[in-house]
C-alpha positions in Angstrom: -0.2 0.1 0.1 1.8 3.3 -1.0 1.6 6.6 1.0 0.9 10.0 -0.3 4.0 12.0 -0.5 4.0 14.8 2.4 2.9 18.0 1.5 5.8 20.4 0.3 7.2 23.0 3.2 6.1 26.2 3.2 9.1 29.2 3.4 9.1 32.8 3.6 11.3 35.5 2.4 14.4 36.7 3.9 13.5 38.7 6.7 16.6 41.1 5.3 13.9 42.8 3.2 12.8 44.9 5.8 16.5 46.5 6.3 16.5 47.0 2.5 13.3 48.7 2.5 14.6 50.7 5.4 17.9 51.6 3.7 16.3 52.6 0.4 13.4 55.1 1.9 16.3 56.5 3.7 18.2 57.2 0.6 14.8 58.7 -0.8 14.4 60.7 2.2 17.8 61.9 2.6 17.7 63.4 -1.0 14.7 65.3 0.0 15.9 66.4 3.4 17.5 69.6 2.1 15.3 71.5 0.0 12.8 70.6 2.4 14.7 71.8 5.3 15.5 75.2 3.6 12.0 75.7 2.7 10.7 75.1 6.3 13.3 78.0 7.4 10.8 80.5 5.8 8.9 79.9 8.8 11.0 78.6 11.4 14.8 78.4 12.7 17.2 76.3 11.1 17.4 74.1 14.5 13.5 73.5 14.4 13.5 73.1 10.7 16.2 70.5 10.7 14.2 68.7 14.1 11.2 68.6 12.2 12.9 67.0 9.1 14.4 64.4 11.2 11.3 63.5 13.0 9.5 63.3 9.7 12.5 61.0 8.1 12.2 58.8 11.2 8.6 58.6 10.8 8.7 57.7 7.2 11.3 55.2 7.4 9.6 53.7 10.1 6.1 53.5 8.1 7.7 51.9 5.4 9.9 49.3 7.3 6.8 48.4 9.4 4.7 47.8 6.1 7.2 45.3 4.5 7.3 43.8 8.0 4.2 43.0 7.2 4.5 42.2 3.7 7.1 39.5 4.8 5.1 38.0 7.9 2.2 37.6 5.2 4.2 36.2 2.0 5.0 32.6 1.8 5.8 30.2 -0.8 6.2 26.6 -1.6 7.5 24.0 -4.6 5.3 21.3 -4.8 5.7 18.1 -6.8 3.4 19.9 -9.7 3.0 23.6 -8.6 4.6 26.4 -7.2 2.4 28.4 -4.8 2.5 31.7 -3.5 0.1 33.5 -0.9 0.7 37.0 0.2 -1.6 40.2 0.9 -3.0 41.5 4.6 -6.2 43.1 3.3 -6.3 41.9 -0.2 -4.9 38.2 0.0 -3.5 37.1 -3.0 -3.1 33.3 -3.7 -1.4 32.3 -6.7 -0.2 29.1 -8.5 1.6 27.8 -11.4 2.0 24.5 -12.7 5.6 23.2 -12.8 5.3 21.9 -16.0 4.2 25.5 -17.6 7.4 27.0 -15.9 10.1 28.4 -18.6 12.0 30.8 -16.8 13.7 31.3 -13.3 15.7 34.3 -13.6 17.7 36.0 -10.9 18.5 39.8 -10.4 20.3 41.5 -7.6 21.0 45.3 -7.4 24.2 46.4 -5.5 22.1 46.5 -2.2 21.1 43.1 -2.6 23.9 42.0 -4.0 26.4 43.5 -0.6 23.6 41.5 1.4 23.8 38.0 -0.6 20.2 38.5 -1.8 18.3 37.9 -5.2 15.1 38.6 -6.6 13.8 35.6 -8.2 11.2 35.8 -11.0 9.6 32.8 -12.0 7.6 32.7 -15.4 5.7 30.6 -18.0 6.3 32.9 -20.8 2.8 34.1 -21.3 1.4 37.5 -21.6 0.5 39.1 -18.4 1.9 39.4 -14.9 -0.3 36.5 -13.8 2.0 34.4 -15.6 5.0 35.2 -13.4 6.1 34.6 -9.5 8.4 37.3 -8.0 9.8 36.4 -4.7 11.4 39.4 -3.4 14.0 39.1 -2.2 15.5 35.8 -1.1 19.1 34.2 -0.3 21.3 33.8 -2.9 21.8 30.3 -2.4 17.9 29.7 -2.2 17.7 31.7 -5.4 20.1 29.1 -7.3 18.3 26.2 -5.5 15.2 27.2 -6.9 16.7 28.0 -10.6 17.8 24.4 -10.6 14.7 22.8 -9.0 12.7 24.6 -11.6 14.5 24.1 -14.6 15.3 20.6 -14.6 13.0 18.2 -16.6 12.5 14.6 -16.9 13.6 14.5 -20.3 17.3 14.1 -21.1 19.3 17.1 -22.8 19.7 17.3 -26.4 22.8 15.0 -27.4 23.1 15.8 -31.0 25.6 18.2 -32.5 29.0 18.7 -31.8 29.2 21.0 -29.1 29.9 19.9 -25.3 28.6 21.6 -22.2 30.1 24.0 -20.5 31.3 28.0 -21.7 30.4 29.0 -24.6 31.2 32.7 -24.6 32.7 35.2 -22.0 33.3 39.3 -22.1 36.0 40.4 -23.9 36.8 44.1 -22.9 37.5 45.4 -26.5 33.9 44.8 -27.3 32.9 48.0 -25.8 34.1 50.0 -28.7 31.0 49.1 -30.2 29.0 50.9 -27.6 29.4 54.4 -28.8 28.6 53.6 -32.1 25.1 52.4 -31.6 21.9 54.1 -31.4 22.2 54.7 -27.5 24.7 57.1 -27.6 23.1 60.2 -29.7 20.0 59.5 -27.6 21.8 59.9 -24.4 23.4 63.4 -25.4 19.5 64.3 -26.4 18.2 63.2 -22.6 20.9 65.2 -21.1 19.4 68.5 -22.6 15.9 66.9 -22.1 16.8 66.6 -18.1 17.9 69.9 -17.9 14.5 71.0 -19.6 12.5 68.7 -17.4 14.3 70.1 -14.3 13.5 73.6 -15.2 10.2 72.9 -15.7 9.8 71.4 -12.1 10.9 75.0 -10.8 8.7 77.3 -13.2 12.0 78.4 -15.0 11.5 76.4 -18.4 10.7 79.5 -20.4 14.0 81.5 -19.1 16.3 78.5 -19.9 15.0 78.1 -23.7 15.2 82.2 -23.8 18.9 81.9 -22.2 20.0 78.9 -24.6 18.6 80.9 -27.5 20.1 84.2 -26.7 23.3 82.0 -26.1 23.5 80.5 -29.7 22.5 83.7 -31.5 25.6 85.3 -29.3 28.2 82.8 -29.8 30.1 82.0 -32.7 29.5 79.3 -35.0 32.6 77.4 -34.1 31.4 77.4 -30.4 28.3 76.2 -31.2 29.9 73.0 -33.3 31.8 72.5 -29.9 28.7 72.7 -27.8 26.9 70.0 -30.2 30.3 67.8 -30.1 30.1 68.2 -26.1 26.3 66.9 -26.3 27.6 63.7 -28.4 30.6 63.2 -26.0 28.3 63.0 -23.1 26.4 60.6 -25.1 29.4 58.4 -25.9 30.2 58.3 -22.3 26.8 57.6 -21.2 26.6 54.9 -23.8 30.1 53.1 -22.4 28.9 53.7 -18.8 25.3 52.0 -19.6 27.2 49.3 -21.5 29.7 48.4 -18.7 26.7 48.1 -16.0 24.6 46.0 -18.0 27.6 43.4 -19.9 30.3 43.3 -17.2 30.8 40.0 -16.2 29.0 38.5 -19.2 29.2 34.7 -19.5 27.3 32.6 -21.4 27.2 28.6 -21.0 25.5 25.5 -21.3 24.5 23.5 -18.3 23.4 20.0 -17.6 20.2 19.3 -18.6 20.1 21.4 -21.6 20.0 25.0 -20.1 21.6 28.0 -21.7 22.5 30.6 -18.9 23.8 34.0 -19.5 25.2 36.2 -16.5 25.8 39.7 -17.0 25.5 42.9 -14.8 28.3 45.1 -12.9 26.1 46.8 -10.0 22.9 45.0 -10.9 23.7 41.1 -11.7 21.3 39.3 -14.1 20.9 35.5 -14.2 18.9 34.7 -17.5 17.9 30.9 -18.5 16.7 29.5 -21.8 15.9 26.1 -22.1 17.3 24.3 -25.5 14.3 22.2 -25.5 12.3 25.6 -26.2 15.4 27.3 -28.6 14.3 27.3 -32.2 16.8 29.4 -33.7 18.9 32.5 -33.4 18.8 36.0 -34.5 21.9 37.7 -35.7 21.3 41.5 -35.7 23.7 43.9 -37.0 22.4 47.6 -36.5 23.6 49.9 -39.1 26.6 51.6 -36.6 27.6 48.3 -35.4 27.7 46.6 -39.0 29.7 49.2 -40.2 32.6 48.2 -37.6 32.3 44.4 -38.7 30.3 43.3 -35.2 26.6 41.8 -34.6 24.3 40.7 -31.5 23.0 37.3 -31.0 19.1 37.0 -30.0 17.5 33.7 -29.3 14.5 32.4 -31.1 12.6 31.0 -28.3 9.3 30.0 -27.0 8.3 30.6 -23.6 10.6 33.7 -23.0 8.8 36.1 -20.7 6.8 38.7 -22.2 6.2 41.6 -19.8 7.4 45.0 -19.9 10.4 44.2 -17.4 11.7 41.6 -19.1 11.6 43.1 -22.7 13.5 46.2 -21.1 16.3 43.8 -19.7 17.5 42.5 -23.2 15.9 39.1 -22.1 16.4 37.3 -25.3 20.0 38.4 -26.2 22.5 36.0 -26.0 25.5 37.8 -26.8 26.6 41.5 -27.2 27.5 43.3 -29.9 30.9 41.3 -31.0 32.8 40.7 -34.3 31.0 38.9 -36.6 32.9 35.7 -36.9 32.9 35.2 -33.2 29.2 36.0 -33.2 28.7 33.0 -36.0 30.8 31.0 -34.0 29.0 31.6 -30.9 25.6 30.8 -32.9 27.1 27.4 -33.9 27.9 26.5 -30.5 24.4 27.6 -29.3 22.7 25.5 -32.0 24.9 22.7 -31.7 25.8 22.7 -35.2 29.5 22.4 -36.9 28.8 25.5 -39.4 26.6 28.3 -38.3 23.3 28.8 -40.5 23.5 32.4 -39.9 26.8 31.9 -42.5 24.9 29.9 -44.9 25.5 31.5 -48.7 22.1 32.9 -49.6 19.7 33.3 -52.5 20.0 36.8 -54.1 16.5 38.4 -54.8 15.7 39.6 -58.6 16.6 43.1 -59.3 13.1 44.5 -59.3 13.3 44.1 -55.4 15.7 46.7 -55.9 13.9 49.2 -58.2 11.3 48.9 -55.0 13.5 49.7 -52.5 14.9 52.5 -54.6 11.1 54.1 -55.1 10.3 54.1 -51.5 13.5 55.4 -50.0 13.5 58.3 -52.8 9.6 59.0 -52.1 10.6 59.5 -48.5 13.4 61.5 -48.9 11.4 63.8 -51.4 8.3 64.1 -49.6 9.8 66.6 -46.6 11.5 68.4 -49.5 8.6 68.7 -51.9 6.7 70.3 -48.7 9.8 73.0 -47.9 9.6 73.7 -51.9 6.2 74.3 -51.8 6.3 76.8 -48.6 9.1 78.3 -50.0 7.1 79.2 -53.2 4.0 80.4 -50.9 6.0 82.1 -48.4 9.5 82.9 -48.6 12.7 81.9 -50.9 14.5 81.0 -47.8 12.5 77.7 -47.7 13.5 77.1 -51.2 17.0 77.2 -50.5 16.7 74.7 -47.3 14.6 72.5 -49.5 17.6 72.3 -52.2 20.1 71.6 -48.9 17.8 69.0 -47.6 17.3 67.4 -51.5 21.5 67.4 -51.8 21.6 65.6 -48.5 18.8 63.1 -48.3 18.7 62.0 -52.0 22.2 60.3 -51.7 21.4 59.3 -48.3 18.4 57.4 -49.4 19.6 55.6 -52.7 22.8 54.3 -50.7 20.3 52.9 -48.2 18.0 51.4 -50.5 21.1 49.8 -52.2 22.3 48.6 -49.1 18.7 47.2 -48.4 18.6 45.5 -51.6 21.8 43.8 -51.1 21.0 42.4 -47.6 18.0 40.7 -48.9 18.4 36.8 -49.1 17.0 33.4 -48.3 18.7 30.2 -47.9 17.8 26.4 -46.5 20.8 25.2 -44.2 20.2 21.9 -42.7 17.9 21.9 -40.2 17.3 25.7 -40.3 15.8 28.3 -42.7 17.3 31.5 -43.4 16.2 35.1 -43.9 17.9 38.1 -44.1 16.6 41.6 -44.5 17.0 45.5 -43.2 19.7 48.0 -43.5 19.5 50.4 -40.3 18.6 47.0 -38.5 19.8 44.4 -40.3 18.2 40.8 -39.2 19.5 37.1 -40.0 17.4 34.9 -38.6 18.2 30.8 -38.8 14.6 29.3 -37.6 14.4 25.9 -37.1 12.3 24.3 -39.6 10.3 22.3 -37.4 9.5 25.2 -35.5 7.3 26.4 -38.5 3.5 26.0 -38.0 2.0 28.1 -41.2 3.3 30.3 -44.0 1.6 33.8 -45.4 2.0 34.5 -48.8 1.8 38.1 -49.9 1.5 39.6 -53.2 0.5 43.3 -53.7 -0.6 44.6 -57.1 2.6 46.2 -57.4 4.6 43.0 -56.6 2.4 40.9 -59.1 3.5 43.2 -61.7 7.1 42.7 -60.8 6.5 38.8 -60.3 7.7 39.3 -56.6 6.3 38.0 -53.5 6.9 37.8 -49.8 6.8 34.6 -48.0 6.4 34.7 -44.2 7.4 31.7 -41.9 5.0 31.8 -38.6 6.1 30.3 -35.6 5.5 30.4 -31.8 9.0 31.2 -30.7 10.7 34.6 -31.1 8.8 37.4 -33.1 6.0 34.9 -34.3 7.2 35.7 -37.9 10.0 35.5 -40.3 9.7 37.0 -43.7 11.7 36.7 -47.0 10.9 40.1 -48.7 10.4 40.5 -52.5 11.6 37.1 -53.7 11.1 35.9 -57.3 7.7 34.5 -57.1 8.8 30.8 -58.2 11.3 30.6 -56.1 9.6 31.8 -53.1 7.0 29.5 -53.2 9.6 26.7 -53.6 11.8 28.2 -50.9 8.4 27.4 -48.5 7.4 24.5 -50.0 11.0 22.9 -49.7 11.2 23.9 -46.0 8.7 22.8 -44.3 7.2 19.6 -46.8 3.8 19.0 -47.2 2.5 22.5 -45.2 2.2 24.5 -48.6 1.6 21.7 -51.0 -2.1 21.7 -50.5 -2.3 25.3 -52.1 0.4 25.2 -54.9 -0.3 24.1 -58.8 2.7 22.5 -59.7 3.9 23.1 -63.1 4.3 20.2 -65.6 7.2 17.8 -65.3 7.9 18.4 -68.9 7.9 21.3 -70.9 8.8 22.6 -74.5 12.4 23.7 -75.0 12.6 27.3 -74.3 9.6 27.4 -72.3 9.9 29.3 -68.7 10.7 27.2 -65.9 8.7 27.3 -62.9 8.0 24.8 -59.9 5.4 26.7 -58.6 2.8 28.6 -60.4 0.5 29.8 -57.7 -0.5 29.5 -54.0 
């Protein structure tokens, strides 16, 4: 006679959560103490104002710590054979539960304060949309977090054994990769954010108008060389900010394959992050080359996988990035290691697309560039000739840039089949080379506009439950695109195709698929 397994033991969060809350609130209060004290001196003496602020600070910190003490007392969790349960709340009691078989991610995060205290925040997710698909234990001891990660990610099935790559380290940080941070789009954004921060602070104190007027007067009075120097200073500030952000995000980076078939990414300087991806959920990789990074021969590697967290916090944490911007050969070798392939599919020779696709990109790019130019020219005719000169200057700059980007976008187009993977590439400002496992394709979408039909082109999109959900080969030859889709996943598209006769008269145009 078998006996039922004893129920799982309930656990509490680490009691030092009260100390963490008190320290955080104390920091906020300390930042607000000086302006509040100066404000109170208008109605009382300085010693009295200091005493009032101190008493208020003690009260605020005590209330916050007391509230977190109640949260700690009312929060408990347990890991059973089939489910993970979390109970919390005082007035509004919440009891949430996740089936263990649905758990896809167990990520550990620790900011500087948590790291000093040996604590981590554990996020347990199913990868579905919405906050109800995630349980957060904030905080627990680091050893407990590691125990939960190993326990919840282990699977009864064995890890994949195919391929040529063993377990262990796949990539570690090379400090030289930091040179790619300033050429990303983050640098100019941070430079602009610095100016925006000044305007925001001035708005808080009601002086934004005066700041804008002062800046305008300075620019009118400042010689052109000094204006250029100021713009360059803003760019330098953006570069410094980009370097600092890169160091914070990617310092101590390490990618490794753990026993049981889990890819683990660890990174972070002040805030440490540990992100896990099951190989059983991996459907491919995406080699991403933003324009600035690509000009320096580098690329980033993202995972195409099912079951990654989809909430706002996870997306902001580069949750699916396996490798930061690194030299392209290194990114290809890491992709091969991740996929357990001798040669990476992202480096496969791609089938080029017809010249008609180049014409489409040139026309669209020129239309986007000439639209503002024509608008300025029209205003110049109606209002002032100055706008005509501005329109001419814009045309001289925008048209060559548009042509170069269009030709680059055409050269990027390509598709191929490489072993177990189908590969699509497109984009110029953000070039993407996606290697998607053919077994992960659940459907095809074939699109052909009127203009594409006249040019003999169409776009075929592989739909999947992983990654972005759709990967497209844009503007392929109509016959070639349909053949590519039919060969990539045999049997999926055939019911919708009309095959050409096996034998044709000599000189007849070849076609392996006449329509969909």
